N, C-alpha and C positions, 0 to 999 in steps of 0.2 A: 659472297658479299652481301647479297640481298637478304639471306637468311639472318646474318649477324645483325643487320639494321632492324629487321622484324623482331628479333629476340631482344635487342637492346630497348626498343620501344615497349615491349612486353614487360620488361623488368622495370623500366622507369614508371610505366603506368601503375604497376603493382606497389611500388614504393609510394608514389603520390596518393593512391587510394588509401593505403594504410595511414597516412598522416592526415587525411582529410577530416578525421573526427578528433584531432587534437595532436599536440606535439609528442614526438616519440624518439627515444634513443636508438642508436644503431643496433644494439643487441636485441632490443624489443622488435624493431622492424624486421631484423633478420629472422626472428623466431616466428613473427606472424606471417612472412611470406615463404618460410621454410628454406632459406638460403644462408649461406655462410657469411659471417660479419664482414670479412674482408671484401667480399663481392659487393655487398651492400654499400660499404664505404665507397668503393670505386664509383658506383653509379650515383650515389648521393652527392659526392663531390662534383661530379659532372652537373648534376641538377643545380647545385649551389653555384657553380661557375657561370651557368647560363640564366641565373636569376629566377628559377622555378621554386627554390626553397630557401629558407633563411635559418640561421642558427639562433636558437632560443636559449632559455636558461640552462644551467648545469643541473643535473639531478641531485637528489637528496644525498647520495653518497659521495658527491663531488668527484664522480668518475667520467660521466658522459654528458655530452650536451644533448639537448633535445632539438629536433628539427621540425620546422613548421612549413607549410605551404606559404609561399611569399604572397602577401596582400597587395 
């Protein structure tokens, strides 16, 4: 259990670090942290639920939303 909590925190920090320099889509975040998009989606939705990130504009291809750190 302790290892899972530690790993979850590590992934959350990696996601937040990736979007500190600007909004990004799930596929872009996944690519930058070398993780599968469905895993990034799970953690990103958790960060969204707890108010750490917010949904931004949809991308130019109208496929994915961008995510930002909540101000």
